[in-house]
C-alpha positions as CSV (number, residue, x, y, z in Angstrom):
1,X,-0.5,0.3,-0.2
2,X,1.6,3.5,-1.2
3,X,1.8,5.2,2.0
4,X,0.3,9.5,2.4
5,X,2.2,11.9,1.2
6,X,3.6,13.2,4.5
7,X,3.8,16.7,3.5
8,X,-0.6,15.8,3.2
9,X,-1.2,18.4,5.7
10,X,1.0,21.5,5.2
11,X,0.4,25.0,5.5
12,X,0.3,25.7,1.9
13,X,-2.3,23.0,0.9
14,X,-4.0,23.9,3.7
15,X,-4.4,27.1,2.5
16,X,-5.4,26.7,-1.0
17,X,-7.7,24.4,0.1
18,X,-9.9,26.5,2.5
19,X,-9.0,29.3,-0.6
20,X,-10.2,26.5,-2.8
21,X,-13.7,26.4,-0.7
22,X,-13.8,30.3,-0.7
23,X,-13.5,30.8,-4.2
24,X,-16.1,27.6,-4.4
25,X,-18.7,29.2,-2.2
26,X,-18.5,32.5,-4.8
27,X,-19.5,30.7,-7.5
28,X,-22.9,29.6,-6.8
29,X,-24.5,32.6,-6.8
30,X,-26.8,31.4,-9.6
31,X,-28.8,29.0,-7.3
32,X,-29.9,32.0,-5.4
33,X,-32.2,32.9,-8.1
34,X,-35.4,31.2,-7.5
35,X,-34.9,33.1,-4.2
36,X,-35.9,36.8,-5.3
37,X,-37.3,35.8,-9.1
38,X,-41.0,36.7,-8.2
39,X,-40.1,39.6,-6.7
40,X,-38.0,40.7,-9.7
41,X,-41.1,39.3,-12.1
42,X,-43.7,41.6,-9.3
43,X,-41.8,44.8,-10.1
44,X,-40.9,44.2,-13.7
45,X,-44.8,42.8,-14.8
46,X,-42.2,39.7,-16.3
47,X,-44.1,36.5,-17.5
48,X,-42.9,32.3,-16.1
49,X,-41.6,31.9,-18.9
50,X,-39.3,35.0,-19.3
51,X,-38.2,34.5,-14.9
52,X,-37.1,30.8,-16.3
53,X,-35.4,32.6,-20.1
54,X,-33.4,35.0,-17.2
55,X,-32.6,31.9,-14.9
56,X,-31.6,29.8,-17.9
57,X,-29.3,31.8,-19.2
58,X,-26.8,32.4,-16.1
59,X,-27.5,28.7,-16.1
60,X,-26.0,29.1,-19.5
61,X,-23.2,31.2,-18.8
62,X,-22.3,28.2,-16.3
63,X,-21.8,25.8,-18.7
64,X,-21.2,27.3,-22.0
65,X,-18.5,28.7,-21.2
66,X,-16.9,25.2,-19.2
67,X,-14.8,24.4,-22.2
68,X,-13.1,27.5,-22.4
69,X,-12.4,28.5,-19.2
70,X,-11.3,24.7,-18.6
71,X,-9.0,25.0,-21.2
72,X,-7.7,28.4,-19.6
73,X,-6.9,26.4,-16.4
74,X,-5.3,24.0,-17.9
75,X,-2.8,26.4,-19.7
76,X,-2.7,29.6,-17.9
77,X,-3.0,28.6,-14.4
78,X,-6.1,30.2,-12.4
79,X,-5.0,33.9,-12.6
80,X,-7.4,35.6,-15.6
81,X,-10.4,33.2,-15.0
82,X,-10.3,34.8,-11.0
83,X,-9.8,38.2,-12.4
84,X,-12.5,37.9,-15.1
85,X,-14.6,36.3,-12.8
86,X,-14.5,39.2,-10.1
87,X,-15.8,41.5,-12.5
88,X,-18.2,39.8,-15.0
89,X,-20.0,39.6,-10.8
90,X,-20.1,42.8,-10.2
91,X,-21.9,44.1,-13.7
92,X,-24.0,41.2,-13.7
93,X,-25.4,41.4,-10.1
94,X,-25.2,45.9,-10.2
95,X,-26.9,45.5,-13.3
96,X,-29.9,43.7,-12.4
97,X,-29.7,46.1,-9.3
98,X,-30.3,49.1,-11.5
99,X,-32.8,47.7,-13.3
100,X,-34.6,46.7,-10.4
101,X,-34.5,49.5,-9.1
102,X,-36.1,51.5,-12.2
103,X,-38.4,49.3,-12.3
104,X,-42.5,50.6,-10.4
105,X,-45.1,47.8,-11.6
106,X,-44.5,48.9,-15.1
107,X,-43.1,46.2,-17.6
108,X,-40.1,46.6,-18.9
109,X,-39.3,47.2,-22.4
110,X,-37.5,44.6,-25.0
111,X,-34.2,45.9,-24.7
112,X,-34.1,45.9,-20.7
113,X,-35.3,42.2,-21.0
114,X,-32.1,41.4,-23.2
115,X,-29.8,43.6,-21.0
116,X,-31.7,41.2,-17.7
117,X,-30.3,37.7,-19.3
118,X,-26.7,39.5,-20.1
119,X,-26.3,40.6,-17.0
120,X,-27.6,36.7,-15.9
121,X,-25.7,35.8,-18.2
122,X,-22.3,37.4,-16.9
123,X,-23.1,35.8,-13.3
124,X,-23.5,32.3,-14.9
125,X,-19.5,32.8,-16.7
126,X,-18.1,34.0,-13.2
127,X,-19.6,31.0,-12.0
128,X,-18.2,28.8,-13.8
129,X,-14.6,30.8,-14.0
130,X,-14.2,30.4,-10.5
131,X,-15.1,27.1,-10.0
132,X,-12.8,25.5,-12.6
133,X,-9.9,27.9,-10.9
134,X,-10.5,25.9,-7.6
135,X,-11.3,22.7,-8.7
136,X,-9.1,22.5,-11.0
137,X,-5.9,23.5,-8.5
138,X,-7.3,21.8,-5.5
139,X,-7.4,18.0,-7.3
140,X,-3.6,18.5,-8.5
141,X,-2.5,19.5,-5.3
142,X,-4.3,16.0,-3.6
143,X,-3.2,12.7,-3.9
144,X,-5.7,10.4,-6.1
145,X,-6.3,8.4,-2.6
146,X,-7.8,11.6,-1.4
147,X,-9.4,12.9,-4.4
148,X,-12.9,11.7,-4.3
149,X,-13.5,13.8,-0.3
150,X,-11.1,16.5,-1.6
151,X,-13.2,17.6,-4.9
152,X,-16.3,17.0,-3.0
153,X,-15.5,19.5,-0.4
154,X,-14.8,21.9,-2.8
155,X,-17.3,21.9,-4.5
156,X,-20.1,21.5,-1.4
157,X,-19.4,25.2,-1.2
158,X,-20.6,26.2,-4.9
159,X,-23.8,24.4,-3.1
160,X,-24.0,26.1,0.1
161,X,-23.7,29.5,-1.6
162,X,-27.4,29.8,-1.8
163,X,-27.4,29.4,1.8
164,X,-24.4,31.9,2.6
165,X,-25.6,34.9,0.8
166,X,-29.4,34.3,1.6
167,X,-28.8,34.2,5.5
168,X,-26.0,37.3,5.2
169,X,-29.1,39.4,3.3
170,X,-32.1,38.2,5.5
171,X,-30.1,39.1,8.6
172,X,-28.7,42.8,7.4
173,X,-31.3,43.6,4.9
174,X,-34.6,41.7,5.7
175,X,-37.7,41.3,2.7
176,X,-35.0,43.8,0.7
177,X,-34.1,42.5,-2.7
178,X,-32.1,45.2,-3.9
179,X,-29.9,45.0,-1.3
180,X,-29.4,41.4,-1.6
181,X,-28.6,42.3,-5.0
182,X,-26.1,43.7,-3.5
183,X,-25.1,41.6,-1.5
184,X,-24.5,39.0,-4.7
185,X,-22.1,41.3,-6.0
186,X,-20.2,43.1,-4.0
187,X,-19.7,39.9,-1.8
188,X,-18.9,37.3,-4.3
189,X,-16.5,40.0,-6.3
190,X,-13.9,40.3,-3.1
191,X,-14.0,36.6,-2.4
192,X,-11.9,36.0,-5.9
193,X,-9.2,38.8,-5.6
194,X,-8.8,37.1,-3.0
195,X,-8.0,33.8,-4.0
196,X,-5.6,35.3,-6.2
197,X,-3.1,35.7,-3.7
198,X,-3.6,32.3,-2.1
199,X,-5.1,29.5,-4.8
200,X,-1.3,28.1,-6.0
201,X,-1.1,24.4,-7.0
202,X,1.5,22.7,-4.8
203,X,3.1,20.0,-6.6
204,X,2.8,16.4,-4.4
205,X,5.7,14.5,-3.7
206,X,7.8,12.2,-5.2
207,X,5.8,8.5,-5.2
208,X,7.1,5.7,-4.1
209,X,7.9,2.7,-6.6
210,X,5.3,0.0,-5.8
211,X,4.4,-2.1,-8.8
212,X,1.4,-1.0,-10.2
213,X,-0.1,1.5,-7.9
214,X,-0.6,3.9,-9.6
215,X,-3.0,1.9,-11.7
216,X,-4.5,-0.2,-8.7
217,X,-5.7,3.0,-7.6
218,X,-7.2,3.9,-11.3
219,X,-9.8,1.0,-10.9
220,X,-8.4,-0.3,-14.4
221,X,-6.2,-3.1,-12.5
222,X,-5.2,-5.2,-9.4
223,X,-1.6,-5.9,-9.2
224,X,-1.3,-9.8,-7.8
225,X,2.2,-10.3,-6.7
226,X,5.6,-10.8,-8.7
227,X,6.2,-15.1,-8.5
228,X,9.2,-15.0,-6.6
229,X,12.3,-17.5,-8.3
230,X,14.5,-17.0,-11.8
231,X,12.8,-13.5,-11.6
232,X,15.7,-11.0,-10.0
233,X,13.9,-7.4,-9.2
234,X,15.9,-4.6,-8.9
235,X,14.1,-1.3,-7.1
236,X,16.0,2.0,-6.1
237,X,13.6,4.2,-3.5
238,X,13.8,7.2,-4.5
239,X,13.3,7.2,-8.0
240,X,9.5,6.1,-10.2
241,X,10.8,6.2,-12.8
242,X,13.8,3.6,-13.1
243,X,13.9,0.1,-14.0
244,X,12.5,-2.6,-12.4
245,X,15.0,-3.8,-13.6
246,X,18.6,-3.0,-14.3
247,X,20.2,-3.8,-17.5
248,X,23.6,-3.2,-15.5
249,X,23.0,-6.3,-12.8
250,X,24.1,-9.9,-14.0
251,X,21.4,-12.1,-15.0
252,X,21.7,-15.8,-15.8
253,X,21.6,-17.1,-18.7
254,X,19.1,-19.5,-18.7
255,X,16.9,-16.7,-18.0
256,X,13.2,-16.8,-20.6
257,X,12.4,-13.1,-19.3
258,X,12.7,-10.4,-21.5
259,X,14.2,-7.4,-20.1
260,X,13.3,-4.4,-21.5
261,X,16.4,-1.9,-22.3
262,X,14.2,1.6,-21.9
263,X,14.5,2.9,-18.4
264,X,11.1,3.2,-17.6
265,X,9.0,1.5,-15.0
266,X,7.6,-1.5,-15.5
267,X,4.0,-3.6,-14.8
268,X,4.4,-7.1,-13.8
269,X,1.2,-9.2,-13.9
270,X,0.2,-12.5,-13.8
271,X,-2.4,-13.5,-16.2
272,X,-3.0,-16.9,-14.0
273,X,-3.3,-17.4,-10.5
274,X,-1.3,-20.6,-10.3
275,X,-2.5,-22.8,-6.9
276,X,-0.5,-24.0,-4.2
277,X,1.3,-26.9,-4.7
278,X,1.6,-27.1,-8.8
279,X,5.1,-26.8,-10.8
280,X,4.6,-23.8,-13.2
281,X,7.0,-23.3,-15.8
282,X,6.7,-19.4,-16.8
283,X,7.7,-19.6,-20.6
284,X,7.9,-16.4,-21.5
285,X,6.9,-12.8,-20.3
286,X,6.2,-9.2,-21.4
287,X,6.9,-5.6,-20.8
288,X,5.8,-2.5,-21.6
289,X,6.3,1.1,-20.0
290,X,3.6,1.2,-17.8
291,X,1.0,4.9,-18.1
292,X,0.0,7.0,-15.0
293,X,-3.9,6.6,-15.9
294,X,-6.0,7.3,-19.3
295,X,-5.3,10.5,-20.8
296,X,-8.4,11.4,-23.2
297,X,-9.1,14.9,-24.7
298,X,-9.5,17.2,-27.9
299,X,-11.7,14.9,-30.4
300,X,-10.5,11.5,-29.0
301,X,-12.9,12.6,-26.4
302,X,-15.4,12.7,-28.8
303,X,-15.4,10.0,-30.3
304,X,-15.2,8.0,-26.7
305,X,-18.6,6.2,-26.8
306,X,-18.0,6.8,-22.5
307,X,-17.7,10.7,-23.3
308,X,-22.2,10.3,-24.4
309,X,-22.8,7.7,-21.7
310,X,-21.5,10.5,-18.5
311,X,-23.1,13.3,-21.0
312,X,-26.7,11.7,-21.0
313,X,-26.7,11.1,-18.1
314,X,-25.5,14.0,-16.5
315,X,-27.4,16.3,-19.2
316,X,-31.1,13.6,-18.0
317,X,-30.3,14.6,-13.9
318,X,-28.4,17.9,-14.0
319,X,-31.7,19.4,-16.3
320,X,-33.9,18.4,-13.2
321,X,-32.3,19.6,-10.8
322,X,-32.3,22.8,-12.4
323,X,-35.6,23.1,-13.6
324,X,-36.2,22.6,-9.9
325,X,-34.3,24.8,-9.0
326,X,-34.7,28.1,-10.6
327,X,-38.5,27.1,-9.8
328,X,-39.1,26.2,-6.3
329,X,-40.0,30.0,-5.2
330,X,-43.0,29.6,-7.7
331,X,-43.7,25.9,-6.1
332,X,-44.1,27.3,-2.8
333,X,-45.9,30.3,-3.9
334,X,-48.4,28.1,-5.6
335,X,-49.1,26.2,-3.0
336,X,-48.9,28.5,0.1
337,X,-51.7,30.2,-2.6
338,X,-53.9,27.3,-2.4
339,X,-57.6,27.7,-0.3
340,X,-55.5,30.1,1.8
341,X,-57.7,32.9,2.6
342,X,-54.8,35.0,4.3
343,X,-52.8,34.5,1.5
344,X,-50.2,37.1,1.9
345,X,-47.0,38.6,0.3
346,X,-44.5,38.4,3.0
347,X,-45.7,34.7,4.2
348,X,-44.6,33.6,0.9
349,X,-42.0,34.8,0.4
350,X,-40.2,33.1,3.9
351,X,-41.6,29.8,2.8
352,X,-39.6,30.5,-0.2
353,X,-36.6,31.7,1.2
354,X,-36.8,28.3,3.5
355,X,-36.9,26.8,0.2
356,X,-33.7,27.8,-1.5
357,X,-32.2,27.4,2.0
358,X,-33.4,24.1,2.7
359,X,-31.9,23.3,-1.0
360,X,-28.3,24.7,-0.7
361,X,-27.5,23.2,2.6
362,X,-28.7,19.9,1.2
363,X,-26.9,20.3,-1.7
364,X,-23.6,21.4,0.5
365,X,-24.4,18.5,2.5
366,X,-24.4,15.8,-0.9
367,X,-21.2,17.5,-2.8
368,X,-19.5,16.1,1.0
369,X,-21.0,12.8,1.4
370,X,-21.1,11.4,-2.3
371,X,-17.1,12.0,-2.2
372,X,-16.7,10.3,0.8
373,X,-19.3,7.5,-0.4
374,X,-16.6,7.6,-3.1
375,X,-13.6,6.7,-2.3
376,X,-15.3,4.3,0.7
377,X,-16.2,2.1,-3.4
378,X,-13.4,2.6,-4.9
379,X,-10.6,1.8,-2.3
380,X,-12.8,-0.1,0.4
381,X,-15.2,-2.2,-1.8
382,X,-13.2,-2.3,-4.6
383,X,-15.8,-1.4,-7.3
384,X,-15.4,1.7,-10.2
385,X,-17.1,4.8,-8.5
386,X,-19.2,5.9,-11.5
387,X,-21.8,3.2,-9.2
388,X,-22.2,6.2,-7.2
389,X,-24.4,7.6,-10.3
390,X,-26.8,4.9,-9.3
391,X,-27.0,6.8,-5.8
392,X,-27.2,9.7,-7.2
393,X,-30.0,8.9,-9.7
394,X,-32.0,7.1,-7.1
395,X,-31.9,10.0,-5.2
396,X,-33.1,11.9,-8.3
397,X,-36.0,9.6,-8.7
398,X,-37.8,9.7,-5.2
399,X,-37.1,14.0,-5.0
400,X,-39.2,14.0,-8.0
401,X,-41.4,11.5,-6.8
402,X,-42.2,13.1,-3.6
403,X,-42.5,16.6,-4.8
404,X,-45.1,14.7,-6.7
405,X,-47.2,14.1,-4.0
406,X,-46.3,17.6,-2.2
407,X,-50.0,18.8,-1.2
408,X,-49.1,21.7,1.5
409,X,-46.0,23.3,1.3
410,X,-44.9,23.0,4.7
411,X,-44.3,19.3,3.6
412,X,-42.1,20.7,0.6
413,X,-39.2,20.6,2.5
414,X,-38.7,16.9,2.3
415,X,-39.3,17.1,-1.9
416,X,-36.6,19.9,-1.2
417,X,-34.5,18.7,0.8
418,X,-33.4,15.4,-1.5
419,X,-33.7,17.4,-4.9
420,X,-30.4,19.6,-2.8
421,X,-28.7,16.2,-1.7
422,X,-29.6,15.3,-5.6
423,X,-28.4,17.4,-7.4
424,X,-25.6,18.5,-4.9
425,X,-23.7,14.8,-5.0
426,X,-24.2,14.9,-8.7
427,X,-21.8,17.5,-9.1
428,X,-20.1,15.8,-6.0
429,X,-19.0,13.2,-7.8
430,X,-18.7,13.7,-11.6
431,X,-15.5,15.3,-11.8
432,X,-13.8,12.5,-10.2
433,X,-15.7,10.0,-12.6
434,X,-14.3,12.3,-15.3
435,X,-10.3,12.0,-13.5
436,X,-11.0,8.5,-13.5
437,X,-12.5,8.1,-17.4
438,X,-10.0,10.4,-19.5
439,X,-7.5,11.4,-17.4
440,X,-6.0,14.8,-14.8
441,X,-3.6,16.3,-16.9
442,X,-6.7,17.9,-19.0
443,X,-9.3,17.5,-16.5
444,X,-11.1,21.2,-16.6
445,X,-11.1,21.1,-20.6
446,X,-13.0,17.2,-20.7
447,X,-15.0,18.8,-17.6
448,X,-15.6,21.7,-19.9
449,X,-17.2,19.5,-21.7
450,X,-19.4,17.6,-19.7
451,X,-20.4,20.6,-18.6
452,X,-22.0,21.8,-21.4
453,X,-24.9,18.6,-21.1
454,X,-26.9,20.9,-18.3
455,X,-27.7,22.8,-21.6
456,X,-29.9,20.5,-22.9
457,X,-32.0,18.9,-19.9
458,X,-32.3,22.6,-17.5
459,X,-33.3,24.4,-21.4
460,X,-36.3,21.7,-21.9
461,X,-37.0,21.0,-18.9
462,X,-37.0,24.6,-17.7
463,X,-38.7,26.3,-20.2
464,X,-41.4,23.1,-20.3
465,X,-42.3,23.9,-16.7
466,X,-42.1,27.8,-17.1
467,X,-45.1,27.3,-19.8
468,X,-47.0,24.5,-18.0
469,X,-47.0,27.6,-15.5
470,X,-48.2,30.5,-17.7
471,X,-50.5,27.5,-19.2
472,X,-52.3,27.3,-15.8
473,X,-52.1,30.8,-14.6
474,X,-54.2,32.6,-17.9
475,X,-57.3,30.6,-16.7
476,X,-56.9,32.0,-12.9
477,X,-59.4,34.3,-12.7
478,X,-62.2,32.3,-13.5
479,X,-61.0,29.0,-12.2
480,X,-61.1,28.5,-8.3
481,X,-59.8,31.6,-6.9
482,X,-62.3,33.9,-8.7
483,X,-61.9,36.4,-6.0
484,X,-59.3,39.1,-7.7
485,X,-58.3,40.3,-4.3
486,X,-56.7,37.3,-3.2
487,X,-55.3,37.1,-6.8
488,X,-53.7,40.5,-6.1
489,X,-52.3,40.0,-2.5
490,X,-50.4,37.7,-4.7
491,X,-47.8,40.2,-5.8
492,X,-47.8,38.7,-9.2
493,X,-50.6,40.4,-12.0
494,X,-53.3,38.0,-12.5
495,X,-52.2,37.3,-15.6
496,X,-48.6,36.0,-14.6
497,X,-49.6,34.5,-11.6
498,X,-51.2,30.2,-10.6
499,X,-52.7,29.8,-7.2
500,X,-53.8,26.4,-8.4
501,X,-51.5,23.9,-6.1
502,X,-49.9,21.0,-7.1
503,X,-51.3,20.4,-10.5
504,X,-49.8,24.4,-12.0
505,X,-46.9,22.2,-12.5
506,X,-47.2,18.7,-11.3
507,X,-47.3,17.3,-15.4
508,X,-43.7,18.5,-15.1
509,X,-42.7,16.5,-12.3
510,X,-44.2,13.1,-14.4
511,X,-41.8,14.1,-17.3
512,X,-39.1,14.5,-14.9
513,X,-39.5,11.0,-12.6
514,X,-39.3,9.6,-16.4
515,X,-36.0,11.1,-17.5
516,X,-34.8,10.7,-14.4
517,X,-35.3,6.7,-14.2
518,X,-33.7,6.2,-17.9
519,X,-30.7,7.6,-16.1
520,X,-30.8,5.3,-13.4
521,X,-31.1,2.6,-15.8
522,X,-28.1,4.3,-17.6
523,X,-26.1,4.6,-14.4
524,X,-26.2,0.8,-13.5
525,X,-25.6,0.1,-17.1
526,X,-21.9,2.7,-17.0
527,X,-21.6,0.5,-13.5
528,X,-21.0,-2.5,-15.2
529,X,-19.5,-0.9,-18.3
530,X,-16.1,0.1,-16.3
531,X,-16.3,-2.8,-14.2
532,X,-15.8,-4.9,-17.5
533,X,-13.1,-3.0,-17.8
534,X,-11.0,-4.0,-14.8
535,X,-11.4,-7.4,-15.7
536,X,-9.7,-7.0,-19.0
537,X,-7.1,-8.3,-20.7
538,X,-5.0,-5.4,-20.2
539,X,-1.8,-7.5,-19.1
540,X,1.8,-5.6,-18.9
541,X,3.9,-8.7,-18.3
542,X,2.0,-11.7,-19.1
543,X,3.1,-15.3,-17.3
544,X,1.5,-18.4,-19.1
545,X,1.8,-20.9,-16.4
546,X,1.6,-24.7,-17.3
547,X,0.7,-28.2,-14.6
């Protein structure tokens, strides 16, 4: 077993980790959108579809910029993304604040709507820039044995962002949406500049020379002890690139082993396990240099079936999560208003804030827990980490079924907690799987391409949800809530607000529940597919044993 690097808990490494968590905490502000979206719609007279388009612009900024930021981080380091993130956060949130402040219950112009969309897009750009810098630097500063836990810890800050900023704003400026936008602009931009000082890649100490340990940790091959006897192996302690068989050493003339001439590490794996008592003769062997895990990127990545498998799973699950996250405020309003003669805007906003906080905390918890579970599955159960996708998909299915069954806003927290846990787990484990399947060298670039996946499911499901809400709201005056005064107290004009409870949106949840079931099936297939790769004959040195 490879010993832990002695400098794992050193001060520079811990400072980089803490700085990365802080930057990640400032990068997830898009999750707070549903905390101010209904108020934004009420003041500017926006429909649910328009609100979803604005929210999706932030999501598009996060995920569409992934490949570009990934390439920049891989080649230039974290400085450029961190500076860009700080500027985009300032411009984005202060721009939204300006339009919100200028609105006074009148419909905004098309140009102002375009500016809102552009500002939301910039906040998304900033989020991905900061997260890419933090995640890449941390992943390259810690050993593989703790990578799942450390990556999940950094990503947990991304999930906790909404809770953190919502809490700060509610304590300092309760009920003030304009102040919340100011806090988001200034409070998220400053940590990005601080990250310029404290975030840097800390080189790992040289690893000890152990037979096949790197490939074993990658889950592609488990190494068996090399049989003793004819082969004499000499291993230097300090040089992991020293040949296992020194060409200068004397080897008996009758040895049947081929000795590699190049000075590179070789891996020796028995092709067959010979039972005790049997006489085995090693007739031949082959040797080839060990490669430090997979290294798939660029055009080769797009030609790999594994890429599309992860892409589809991510698209279905993240699309479900984004739909719920962007609309949980509207869901809570619809449930709170259903059959409630005491409906008031302040009470609705409190339920709305409670859902955002619950979602954020569980998102945070999911990103930490899935990292621990992933390392447990890999190193204790000896199974591929991709099986964590099965756990995540199951959580998504349960969350959607729970949301379908909710009829009272007081019970909505259960579905919100499950969704937050599932969504956080998804983005906590996905980067680690990208490393396992495609390698660490081009992590940010590869993760950037995988990050395009939420654009498909997120846009499809969110727009579907918004149009579904609008279609129910259009008939609300003559339906279940005929008293016009009740509708107007909802904060939005009657043609833009649905007070029909779960009937406003439940058909959208049936669609996403089905999508999550499909993702669960694909996750099982991905686990089986990856496990089969571990037993495929990828021998570098093969021993043929004969009775």
